[in-house]
LUMKE-672787 format. One line per field, with one value per atom (N, C-alpha, C): residue number from 0; residue in one letter; chain; atom name; x, y, z. Coordinates in Angstrom, 3 decimals, m for minus. Layout:
N
k	c(NUM  ...)
r	c(a  ...)
c	c(A  ...)
a	c(CA  ...)
x	c(X  ...)
y	c(Y  ...)
z	c(Z  ...)
//
This chain:
141
k	c(0  0  0  1  1  1  2  2  2  3  3  3  4  4  4  5  5  5  6  6  6  7  7  7  8  8  8  9  9  9  10  10  10  11  11  11  12  12  12  13  13  13  14  14  14  15  15  15  16  16  16  17  17  17  18  18  18  19  19  19  20  20  20  21  21  21  22  22  22  23  23  23  24  24  24  25  25  25  26  26  26  27  27  27  28  28  28  29  29  29  30  30  30  31  31  31  32  32  32  33  33  33  34  34  34  35  35  35  36  36  36  37  37  37  38  38  38  39  39  39  40  40  40  41  41  41  42  42  42  43  43  43  44  44  44  45  45  45  46  46  46  47  47  47  48  48  48  49  49  49  50  50  50  51  51  51  52  52  52  53  53  53  54  54  54  55  55  55  56  56  56  57  57  57  58  58  58  59  59  59  60  60  60  61  61  61  62  62  62  63  63  63  64  64  64  65  65  65  66  66  66  67  67  67  68  68  68  69  69  69  70  70  70  71  71  71  72  72  72  73  73  73  74  74  74  75  75  75  76  76  76  77  77  77  78  78  78  79  79  79  80  80  80  81  81  81  82  82  82  83  83  83  84  84  84  85  85  85  86  86  86  87  87  87  88  88  88  89  89  89  90  90  90  91  91  91  92  92  92  93  93  93  94  94  94  95  95  95  96  96  96  97  97  97  98  98  98  99  99  99  100  100  100  101  101  101  102  102  102  103  103  103  104  104  104  105  105  105  106  106  106  107  107  107  108  108  108  109  109  109  110  110  110  111  111  111  112  112  112  113  113  113  114  114  114  115  115  115  116  116  116  117  117  117  118  118  118  119  119  119  120  120  120  121  121  121  122  122  122  123  123  123  124  124  124  125  125  125  126  126  126  127  127  127  128  128  128  129  129  129  130  130  130  131  131  131  132  132  132  133  133  133  134  134  134  135  135  135  136  136  136  137  137  137  138  138  138  139  139  139  140  140  140)
r	c(x  x  x  x  x  x  x  x  x  x  x  x  x  x  x  x  x  x  x  x  x  x  x  x  x  x  x  x  x  x  x  x  x  x  x  x  x  x  x  x  x  x  x  x  x  x  x  x  x  x  x  x  x  x  x  x  x  x  x  x  x  x  x  x  x  x  x  x  x  x  x  x  x  x  x  x  x  x  x  x  x  x  x  x  x  x  x  x  x  x  x  x  x  x  x  x  x  x  x  x  x  x  x  x  x  x  x  x  x  x  x  x  x  x  x  x  x  x  x  x  x  x  x  x  x  x  x  x  x  x  x  x  x  x  x  x  x  x  x  x  x  x  x  x  x  x  x  x  x  x  x  x  x  x  x  x  x  x  x  x  x  x  x  x  x  x  x  x  x  x  x  x  x  x  x  x  x  x  x  x  x  x  x  x  x  x  x  x  x  x  x  x  x  x  x  x  x  x  x  x  x  x  x  x  x  x  x  x  x  x  x  x  x  x  x  x  x  x  x  x  x  x  x  x  x  x  x  x  x  x  x  x  x  x  x  x  x  x  x  x  x  x  x  x  x  x  x  x  x  x  x  x  x  x  x  x  x  x  x  x  x  x  x  x  x  x  x  x  x  x  x  x  x  x  x  x  x  x  x  x  x  x  x  x  x  x  x  x  x  x  x  x  x  x  x  x  x  x  x  x  x  x  x  x  x  x  x  x  x  x  x  x  x  x  x  x  x  x  x  x  x  x  x  x  x  x  x  x  x  x  x  x  x  x  x  x  x  x  x  x  x  x  x  x  x  x  x  x  x  x  x  x  x  x  x  x  x  x  x  x  x  x  x  x  x  x  x  x  x  x  x  x  x  x  x  x  x  x  x  x  x  x  x  x  x  x  x  x  x  x  x  x  x  x  x  x  x  x  x  x  x  x  x  x  x  x  x  x  x  x  x  x  x  x  x  x  x  x  x  x  x  x  x)
c	c(A  A  A  A  A  A  A  A  A  A  A  A  A  A  A  A  A  A  A  A  A  A  A  A  A  A  A  A  A  A  A  A  A  A  A  A  A  A  A  A  A  A  A  A  A  A  A  A  A  A  A  A  A  A  A  A  A  A  A  A  A  A  A  A  A  A  A  A  A  A  A  A  A  A  A  A  A  A  A  A  A  A  A  A  A  A  A  A  A  A  A  A  A  A  A  A  A  A  A  A  A  A  A  A  A  A  A  A  A  A  A  A  A  A  A  A  A  A  A  A  A  A  A  A  A  A  A  A  A  A  A  A  A  A  A  A  A  A  A  A  A  A  A  A  A  A  A  A  A  A  A  A  A  A  A  A  A  A  A  A  A  A  A  A  A  A  A  A  A  A  A  A  A  A  A  A  A  A  A  A  A  A  A  A  A  A  A  A  A  A  A  A  A  A  A  A  A  A  A  A  A  A  A  A  A  A  A  A  A  A  A  A  A  A  A  A  A  A  A  A  A  A  A  A  A  A  A  A  A  A  A  A  A  A  A  A  A  A  A  A  A  A  A  A  A  A  A  A  A  A  A  A  A  A  A  A  A  A  A  A  A  A  A  A  A  A  A  A  A  A  A  A  A  A  A  A  A  A  A  A  A  A  A  A  A  A  A  A  A  A  A  A  A  A  A  A  A  A  A  A  A  A  A  A  A  A  A  A  A  A  A  A  A  A  A  A  A  A  A  A  A  A  A  A  A  A  A  A  A  A  A  A  A  A  A  A  A  A  A  A  A  A  A  A  A  A  A  A  A  A  A  A  A  A  A  A  A  A  A  A  A  A  A  A  A  A  A  A  A  A  A  A  A  A  A  A  A  A  A  A  A  A  A  A  A  A  A  A  A  A  A  A  A  A  A  A  A  A  A  A  A  A  A  A  A  A  A  A  A  A  A  A  A  A  A  A  A  A  A  A  A  A  A)
a	c(N  CA  C  N  CA  C  N  CA  C  N  CA  C  N  CA  C  N  CA  C  N  CA  C  N  CA  C  N  CA  C  N  CA  C  N  CA  C  N  CA  C  N  CA  C  N  CA  C  N  CA  C  N  CA  C  N  CA  C  N  CA  C  N  CA  C  N  CA  C  N  CA  C  N  CA  C  N  CA  C  N  CA  C  N  CA  C  N  CA  C  N  CA  C  N  CA  C  N  CA  C  N  CA  C  N  CA  C  N  CA  C  N  CA  C  N  CA  C  N  CA  C  N  CA  C  N  CA  C  N  CA  C  N  CA  C  N  CA  C  N  CA  C  N  CA  C  N  CA  C  N  CA  C  N  CA  C  N  CA  C  N  CA  C  N  CA  C  N  CA  C  N  CA  C  N  CA  C  N  CA  C  N  CA  C  N  CA  C  N  CA  C  N  CA  C  N  CA  C  N  CA  C  N  CA  C  N  CA  C  N  CA  C  N  CA  C  N  CA  C  N  CA  C  N  CA  C  N  CA  C  N  CA  C  N  CA  C  N  CA  C  N  CA  C  N  CA  C  N  CA  C  N  CA  C  N  CA  C  N  CA  C  N  CA  C  N  CA  C  N  CA  C  N  CA  C  N  CA  C  N  CA  C  N  CA  C  N  CA  C  N  CA  C  N  CA  C  N  CA  C  N  CA  C  N  CA  C  N  CA  C  N  CA  C  N  CA  C  N  CA  C  N  CA  C  N  CA  C  N  CA  C  N  CA  C  N  CA  C  N  CA  C  N  CA  C  N  CA  C  N  CA  C  N  CA  C  N  CA  C  N  CA  C  N  CA  C  N  CA  C  N  CA  C  N  CA  C  N  CA  C  N  CA  C  N  CA  C  N  CA  C  N  CA  C  N  CA  C  N  CA  C  N  CA  C  N  CA  C  N  CA  C  N  CA  C  N  CA  C  N  CA  C  N  CA  C  N  CA  C  N  CA  C  N  CA  C  N  CA  C  N  CA  C  N  CA  C  N  CA  C  N  CA  C  N  CA  C  N  CA  C  N  CA  C  N  CA  C  N  CA  C  N  CA  C  N  CA  C  N  CA  C  N  CA  C  N  CA  C  N  CA  C)
x	c(2.525  3.479  3.620  4.863  5.113  4.668  4.041  3.586  4.545  4.528  5.356  4.761  5.574  5.133  5.524  4.545  4.794  4.071  4.472  3.751  2.250  1.895  0.486  m0.279  0.334  m0.358  m0.440  0.489  0.556  m0.383  m0.602  m1.363  m2.750  m3.106  m4.425  m4.333  m5.472  m5.571  m5.453  m4.670  m4.455  m4.678  m5.296  m5.575  m4.638  m4.067  m3.186  m4.019  m3.664  m4.311  m3.247  m3.563  m2.646  m3.418  m3.001  m3.728  m2.892  m2.178  m1.328  m2.140  m3.358  m4.164  m4.465  m4.709  m4.936  m3.702  m2.550  m1.295  m1.051  m1.313  m1.129  m2.113  m3.348  m4.344  m3.919  m3.355  m2.864  m1.757  m0.852  0.222  m0.358  m1.373  m1.986  m2.617  m3.211  m3.839  m2.810  m1.590  m0.566  0.235  m0.044  0.671  0.176  1.115  0.738  0.466  1.008  0.785  m0.532  m1.556  m2.853  m2.791  m1.928  m1.800  m1.247  m0.181  0.418  m0.592  m1.361  m2.373  m3.427  m3.865  m4.878  m4.340  m3.089  m2.474  m2.372  m1.907  m1.768  m3.122  m4.161  m5.492  m5.990  m5.692  m6.067  m5.357  m4.068  m3.286  m3.842  m4.187  m4.751  m6.038  m6.877  m8.120  m7.880  m6.912  m6.585  m6.060  m5.156  m4.598  m5.668  m6.533  m7.609  m8.481  m8.822  m9.635  m8.918  m7.626  m6.836  m6.805  m6.487  m6.368  m7.719  m8.804  m10.137  m10.488  m9.884  m10.174  m9.233  m8.310  m7.382  m7.692  m7.717  m7.877  m6.650  m5.761  m4.509  m4.532  m4.420  m4.491  m3.341  m2.866  m1.821  m2.434  m2.230  m2.621  m1.343  m1.057  0.173  m0.094  0.805  0.700  1.835  1.603  2.610  3.913  3.873  5.085  6.064  5.777  6.686  6.362  5.248  4.822  3.647  3.398  2.253  1.682  0.377  m0.283  m0.651  m0.207  m0.529  m1.580  m2.729  m3.793  m4.016  m3.961  m4.208  m5.388  m6.443  m7.620  m7.898  m7.928  m8.259  m9.687  m10.589  m11.988  m12.121  m12.961  m13.177  m12.240  m11.136  m10.163  m10.599  m10.712  m11.074  m11.604  m12.352  m12.854  m11.802  m10.732  m9.696  m8.536  m8.262  m7.138  m5.796  m4.764  m3.393  m3.009  m2.409  m2.039  m0.564  0.165  1.592  1.923  2.992  3.469  4.700  4.675  5.807  6.279  7.380  7.921  8.146  7.933  8.069  8.927  9.487  10.217  10.100  10.521  10.535  11.996  12.460  13.885  14.176  15.434  15.854  15.289  14.779  14.151  12.634  12.153  10.730  9.920  10.506  9.802  9.527  8.377  8.039  8.875  9.507  10.282  9.628  9.216  8.620  9.655  9.702  10.640  9.881  10.384  9.740  10.653  11.306  12.190  11.458  12.192  11.664  10.453  10.216  9.024  9.423  8.999  9.361  8.295  7.072  5.982  5.907  6.386  6.243  7.617  7.757  9.012  8.726  9.214  8.951  10.136  11.053  12.263  11.974  10.805  10.518  9.917  8.788  8.151  8.222  9.404  9.492  9.651  9.706  9.787  8.566  7.966  6.711  6.789  6.268  6.280  4.849  4.580  3.252  3.090  2.103  1.799  0.294  m0.254  m1.697  m2.542  m2.120  m2.896  m2.724  m1.878  m1.612  m0.144  0.110  1.484  1.820  2.701  3.067  4.337  4.334  5.560  6.601  7.854  8.897  10.140  10.666  11.920  13.071  14.212  15.385  15.833  15.610  16.030  15.005  13.929  12.927  11.738  11.751  10.645  9.434  8.277  7.057  6.458  5.926  5.159  3.705  3.237  1.896  0.793  1.010  m0.055  m0.062  0.885  0.932  0.971  m0.122  m0.185  m1.067  m0.874  m1.717  m2.646  m3.910  m4.915  m5.543  m5.646  m6.213  m7.650  m7.982  m9.338  m10.077  m11.118  m11.922  m12.921  m13.119  m14.118  m15.505  m16.331  m17.691  m18.602  m19.403  m20.264  m21.705)
y	c(m12.153  m12.527  m11.380  m11.124  m10.062  m10.546  m9.674  m10.003  m9.432  m10.015  m9.529  m8.229  m7.203  m5.893  m5.733  m5.409  m5.184  m3.901  m3.305  m2.110  m2.368  m3.570  m3.892  m3.931  m4.511  m4.562  m3.180  m2.312  m0.975  0.007  m0.170  0.781  1.045  2.327  2.718  3.614  3.779  4.725  4.014  4.639  4.127  5.267  4.959  5.970  5.736  6.835  6.760  6.619  5.644  5.423  5.580  6.353  6.557  6.259  5.225  4.790  4.944  6.046  6.241  6.419  6.923  7.122  5.781  4.726  3.396  2.903  3.149  2.726  3.479  4.774  5.576  5.120  4.818  4.356  3.021  2.120  0.843  1.089  2.019  2.367  2.986  3.828  4.490  3.463  2.422  1.385  0.651  0.514  m0.213  0.706  1.999  2.977  2.894  2.815  2.704  4.066  5.131  6.475  7.016  7.259  7.706  9.043  9.967  11.252  11.045  10.257  9.979  9.293  8.377  7.672  8.638  9.583  10.563  11.484  11.923  12.789  12.041  10.780  9.985  9.783  9.545  9.349  10.634  11.788  13.077  13.340  13.034  13.199  12.288  11.060  10.117  10.677  11.278  11.863  13.015  13.878  15.011  14.520  13.546  13.020  12.359  11.617  10.947  11.976  13.053  14.114  14.769  15.030  15.639  14.755  13.465  12.566  12.264  12.339  12.130  13.223  14.398  15.519  15.602  14.656  14.629  13.456  13.707  12.639  12.708  11.734  11.711  10.488  10.717  9.618  9.684  8.502  8.343  7.575  8.082  7.330  6.996  5.692  5.227  4.925  5.426  5.237  4.335  3.601  2.648  3.300  4.592  5.259  5.638  5.222  5.536  6.840  7.459  8.674  8.328  9.216  9.057  10.443  10.511  11.755  11.683  12.676  12.774  13.865  13.510  14.490  14.545  15.757  15.974  16.930  16.452  17.281  17.361  18.563  18.791  19.295  18.505  18.939  20.208  21.083  22.357  23.444  23.072  24.059  24.654  23.807  24.236  23.027  23.279  22.159  21.644  22.389  22.014  21.331  20.064  19.390  19.883  19.767  20.009  18.811  19.049  17.960  18.101  17.016  16.998  15.750  15.822  14.660  14.109  12.807  12.098  11.035  10.388  9.317  8.096  6.922  5.697  4.679  3.770  2.641  1.490  0.313  m0.854  m1.241  m1.281  m1.560  m3.063  m3.417  m4.818  m5.644  m4.968  m5.670  m5.766  m5.489  m5.541  m4.537  m3.355  m2.284  m1.142  m0.505  0.688  1.838  2.593  3.767  4.983  5.937  7.178  8.283  9.066  10.186  11.442  12.548  13.832  14.751  14.193  15.000  16.244  17.335  18.590  19.111  18.627  19.031  19.773  21.003  21.791  21.750  21.302  21.312  20.045  18.927  17.647  17.126  16.729  16.140  14.724  13.743  12.341  11.663  12.432  11.820  10.880  11.044  10.175  8.845  8.804  7.547  7.373  7.043  6.900  5.449  4.493  3.074  2.359  1.527  0.859  m0.607  m1.494  m2.929  m3.425  m4.216  m4.771  m6.022  m5.988  m7.155  m7.226  m8.379  m8.621  m7.541  m7.128  m6.171  m4.719  m4.445  m3.073  m2.749  m1.481  m0.987  m0.318  m0.950  m0.421  0.412  1.584  2.380  1.487  1.590  0.670  1.434  1.070  1.660  1.191  1.869  1.478  0.053  m0.407  m1.762  m2.826  m2.407  m3.354  m3.520  m2.887  m2.981  m2.234  m2.911  m2.281  m1.384  m0.264  0.608  0.169  m0.640  m1.227  m0.172  0.975  1.975  2.993  2.895  3.822  2.980  3.041  2.195  2.815  2.314  2.691  1.519  1.838  0.820  1.126  0.096  0.303  0.801  1.788  2.306  1.458  0.809  m0.046  0.805  0.448  1.146  0.818  1.826  1.601  1.473  0.409  0.141  0.459)
z	c(4.745  3.712  2.717  2.333  1.363  m0.005  m0.769  m2.107  m3.137  m4.320  m5.421  m5.939  m6.009  m6.474  m7.940  m8.768  m10.191  m10.593  m11.720  m12.179  m12.338  m12.750  m12.954  m11.618  m10.576  m9.280  m8.645  m8.997  m8.418  m9.104  m10.395  m11.199  m10.616  m10.545  m10.058  m8.839  m8.170  m7.056  m5.705  m4.796  m3.439  m2.452  m1.321  m0.290  0.894  1.395  2.559  3.820  4.632  5.934  7.017  8.021  9.144  10.414  11.126  12.311  13.575  13.682  14.853  16.121  16.015  17.223  17.893  17.106  17.682  18.417  17.805  18.417  19.732  19.730  20.949  22.028  21.641  22.625  23.249  22.439  22.983  24.000  23.672  24.603  25.879  25.727  26.884  27.825  27.250  28.077  28.933  28.404  29.154  30.082  30.014  30.846  32.287  33.242  34.659  35.300  34.737  35.270  34.700  35.533  35.022  34.282  34.724  34.042  32.628  32.508  31.192  30.287  30.846  30.067  29.533  30.386  29.971  28.881  29.011  27.996  26.670  26.721  25.497  24.822  25.620  25.062  24.392  25.004  24.414  23.101  23.060  21.831  20.738  21.102  20.130  19.525  20.358  19.869  18.916  19.246  18.366  17.019  17.048  15.805  14.955  15.596  14.878  14.161  14.842  14.257  13.068  13.235  12.167  10.929  11.110  9.961  9.323  10.103  9.533  8.529  8.672  7.782  6.584  6.475  5.345  4.431  3.150  2.162  1.266  1.417  0.654  m0.244  m1.542  m2.507  m3.505  m3.848  m4.851  m6.017  m7.238  m8.429  m9.183  m9.272  m9.915  m11.380  m12.240  m13.683  m14.142  m15.219  m15.712  m16.156  m16.478  m16.978  m15.865  m14.618  m13.516  m12.809  m13.191  m12.494  m11.584  m10.645  m9.752  m9.476  m9.348  m8.997  m7.521  m6.766  m5.347  m5.188  m4.582  m4.318  m2.818  m2.280  m0.858  m0.728  m0.063  0.150  1.640  2.161  3.570  3.624  4.204  4.249  5.073  4.578  5.244  4.748  4.142  3.664  2.327  1.344  m0.005  m0.758  m1.809  m2.601  m3.567  m3.737  m4.686  m3.974  m4.308  m3.662  m4.200  m3.376  m3.847  m4.703  m5.862  m6.760  m7.119  m6.955  m7.275  m8.081  m8.868  m9.600  m8.904  m8.662  m8.055  m9.026  m8.692  m9.524  m8.656  m9.237  m8.476  m9.233  m8.456  m9.019  m8.027  m8.446  m7.568  m7.390  m6.133  m5.883  m5.863  m5.667  m5.711  m4.553  m3.511  m2.387  m2.561  m3.788  m4.118  m3.312  m3.085  m2.375  m3.346  m3.154  m3.913  m3.368  m4.266  m3.867  m4.511  m3.677  m4.175  m4.140  m5.217  m5.291  m5.681  m5.185  m5.464  m6.261  m7.277  m8.125  m8.615  m8.668  m9.211  m8.452  m7.240  m6.519  m5.254  m5.143  m3.977  m2.882  m3.219  m2.248  m1.407  m1.932  m1.247  m0.856  0.407  0.868  1.324  0.559  0.863  1.533  2.060  2.604  3.762  4.410  5.545  5.111  4.446  4.053  2.543  2.055  0.607  0.159  1.095  0.740  1.304  0.442  0.792  0.381  1.231  0.984  0.851  m0.197  m0.412  0.449  1.343  2.170  2.378  2.070  2.232  1.553  0.360  m0.418  m0.028  0.973  1.403  1.192  0.865  0.774  2.101  2.885  4.200  4.101  4.751  4.862  5.531  5.070  5.508  5.931  7.096  7.590  6.702  6.782  5.994  6.291  7.545  7.908  7.491  6.819  6.348  7.276  8.444  9.386  8.838  8.829  8.344  9.416  8.977  9.865  9.705  10.638  10.533  10.465  11.083  11.192  10.053  9.117  7.978  6.704  5.941  4.750  3.671  2.460  1.323  1.039  0.804  0.536  m0.814  m1.660  m2.997  m2.885  m3.732  m3.796  m4.819  m4.366  m5.250  m6.006  m7.263  m8.082  m7.536  m7.344  m6.876  m8.086  m8.091  m9.248  m8.909)
//
C-alpha cells in the first residue's frame, strides 16, 4: 500500500539500495538456454560486487534541499557530496531535481513512491521499480 508522503516523513537520512543482481538471477533461473543462464549469473555477480562497494545516501531537509553523498569504498575516504532539491508532486511522489548541478544527472530515477516504509524509484506511468529503493537509515543507539 502506498503511504502518504510528507516533509516530516521524508526528513532525515536514506540509503540507496539496488538489488538488480537478485532480479537477474531470478531471470537466469527461468532461462532455458544454459549458456544464457551462465552469462546472466556472471553479470549478476559483477553487479552485486560493484553495488556492494558503493554507499549512496540522501539526507532530506525540510527546506526542500537534500544532500547526496556517494562513497566508493577503496577509492577515497572522502565521499562526493552534492546538493539536490526535492518536492512532492500531486500524485504523492517524491521528485528529485538537480538544478545547478553539473556532476549529478537524475533524469532517470527522479520520481519515488513511498510504500511500506521504502521510497521506490517509479516509472513515469507509476510502475514501481521494486529493485531500486531508498531505505531510511535508523539511528544506532
